[in-house]
C-alpha positions as CSV (number, residue, x, y, z in Angstrom):
1,M,0.0,0.0,0.0
2,L,1.3,3.4,-0.9
3,N,1.9,6.1,1.7
4,P,-0.4,9.1,1.4
5,P,1.1,12.4,0.3
6,L,2.8,14.5,2.9
7,W,0.0,17.1,3.0
8,Q,-2.5,14.4,3.9
9,R,-0.3,13.0,6.6
10,L,0.2,16.5,8.1
11,L,-3.5,17.2,8.1
12,A,-4.3,13.9,9.7
13,A,-1.8,14.6,12.5
14,A,-3.1,18.2,12.9
15,A,-6.6,16.9,13.5
16,Y,-5.5,15.7,17.0
17,L,-4.8,19.3,18.1
18,L,-8.6,19.4,18.7
19,P,-8.6,17.0,21.6
20,W,-5.3,18.3,22.8
21,S,-6.8,21.8,23.3
22,D,-9.3,20.3,25.6
23,A,-6.8,18.1,27.4
24,V,-4.4,20.9,28.3
25,P,-6.5,22.2,31.2
26,F,-6.3,18.9,33.0
27,G,-2.5,19.4,33.3
28,R,-2.7,22.6,35.4
29,S,-1.3,21.0,38.5
30,L,1.5,19.3,36.5
31,F,2.4,22.6,34.9
32,S,2.9,24.2,38.3
33,L,5.1,21.3,39.5
34,L,7.1,21.1,36.3
35,P,7.2,24.4,34.5
36,V,9.0,22.9,31.6
37,L,5.8,21.1,30.7
38,Q,4.2,24.4,29.9
39,W,5.7,24.1,26.4
40,L,3.1,21.4,25.8
41,R,0.4,24.2,25.8
42,L,1.8,25.9,22.7
43,P,0.4,23.6,20.0
44,A,-3.1,24.0,21.5
45,L,-3.1,27.8,21.7
46,P,-4.4,28.7,18.2
47,L,-7.3,26.4,18.5
48,A,-8.1,27.3,22.1
49,M,-8.0,31.0,21.1
50,V,-10.5,30.4,18.3
51,Q,-12.8,28.5,20.6
52,Q,-12.7,31.3,23.1
53,M,-13.0,34.2,20.7
54,V,-15.9,32.9,18.6
55,P,-19.2,32.5,20.4
56,F,-19.9,28.8,20.8
57,G,-16.4,28.3,19.3
58,G,-16.1,24.7,20.3
59,F,-19.4,23.8,18.7
60,V,-18.6,25.8,15.5
61,V,-15.3,24.0,15.2
62,F,-17.0,20.7,15.7
63,L,-19.7,21.4,13.1
64,A,-17.1,22.7,10.6
65,L,-14.9,19.6,11.0
66,Y,-17.8,17.1,11.0
67,L,-19.8,18.5,8.1
68,G,-16.9,19.9,6.1
69,V,-14.4,17.0,6.5
70,V,-15.9,13.8,7.9
71,R,-19.1,13.9,5.8
72,N,-17.3,15.1,2.6
73,A,-16.6,12.1,0.4
74,R,-14.1,14.1,-1.6
75,V,-11.8,14.4,1.4
76,P,-9.2,11.5,1.5
77,Y,-10.2,8.7,3.8
78,M,-7.1,9.1,6.1
79,I,-8.0,12.7,6.9
80,R,-11.7,11.8,7.5
81,F,-10.7,8.9,9.8
82,S,-8.3,11.1,11.8
83,V,-10.7,14.0,12.1
84,L,-13.6,11.8,13.2
85,Q,-11.3,10.0,15.7
86,A,-10.1,13.3,17.1
87,I,-13.7,14.5,17.4
88,L,-14.7,11.4,19.4
89,L,-11.7,11.7,21.6
90,D,-12.5,15.4,22.1
91,I,-16.1,14.5,23.1
92,V,-14.7,12.1,25.7
93,L,-12.5,14.9,27.1
94,V,-15.3,17.4,27.2
95,L,-17.5,14.9,29.0
96,L,-14.7,14.3,31.5
97,S,-14.3,18.0,32.0
98,L,-18.0,18.4,32.7
99,V,-17.8,15.5,35.3
100,F,-14.8,17.2,36.9
101,S,-16.5,20.6,37.1
102,V,-20.0,19.3,38.2
103,L,-19.2,16.4,40.5
104,L,-15.6,16.5,41.6
105,T,-14.7,20.2,42.0
106,P,-17.4,21.0,44.7
107,L,-15.7,18.3,46.7
108,G,-12.5,20.2,46.9
109,V,-9.2,20.4,45.2
110,G,-7.5,17.6,47.0
111,F,-4.9,15.1,46.2
112,A,-7.3,12.7,44.6
113,L,-8.7,15.3,42.3
114,R,-5.3,16.4,41.2
115,T,-4.2,12.8,40.6
116,L,-7.3,12.1,38.5
117,S,-6.7,15.3,36.5
118,N,-3.1,14.4,36.0
119,T,-4.0,10.9,34.9
120,V,-6.5,12.3,32.3
121,F,-3.9,14.7,31.0
122,L,-1.1,12.1,30.7
123,G,-3.5,9.6,29.1
124,A,-4.6,12.2,26.6
125,L,-1.0,13.2,25.9
126,V,-0.1,9.6,25.2
127,L,-3.1,9.1,22.9
128,V,-2.5,12.4,21.0
129,V,1.2,11.8,20.5
130,F,0.5,8.2,19.4
131,A,-2.2,9.3,16.9
132,M,-0.1,12.1,15.5
133,V,2.9,9.9,15.0
134,E,0.8,7.3,13.3
135,G,-0.8,10.0,11.1
136,L,2.6,11.3,10.1
137,R,3.7,7.7,9.2
138,G,0.6,7.5,7.0
139,K,-1.2,4.9,9.1
140,E,-4.4,4.8,11.0
141,A,-4.0,5.3,14.7
142,D,-5.7,2.1,16.1
143,I,-7.1,3.1,19.4
144,P,-9.3,0.2,20.7
145,S,-13.1,0.8,20.6
146,L,-12.6,4.3,19.3
147,S,-11.2,3.3,16.0
148,E,-13.9,0.7,15.6
149,A,-16.6,3.3,16.1
150,V,-14.9,5.5,13.6
151,R,-14.7,2.8,10.9
152,M,-18.4,2.0,11.5
153,Q,-19.3,5.6,10.8
154,L,-17.1,6.0,7.7
155,Y,-18.2,2.8,5.9
């Protein structure tokens, strides 16, 4: 099988900046412990700024990606796959963020909450780096359950 062109691989990898922009807030306590990790915020800044500047920015970005890329049959499969997988990963992170803000934050900012938040951040970091590297290699990032759901939607 031939490798996709470089522009397709770059766009497939860039799709994972969407979930990364929602994963960065989970790393607040790690950023204060290890300031060098703040460099990990940089790739998410442009997307986070767009989401904050535009009213309902996150929803607008979601609709634009879903309708303009995922449901557009003229877009190469690899890009559609990566964008849909990034959207699903982002939905999981947004739901976790809601759970943290509604259920856990009123309980206090204790050790357990920081540990859970750090775990979500590190897990998202591993998934995003893995998916970006696979995208740059021209391969589908096979994340169990998530990739299966993406394939069912695209076929």
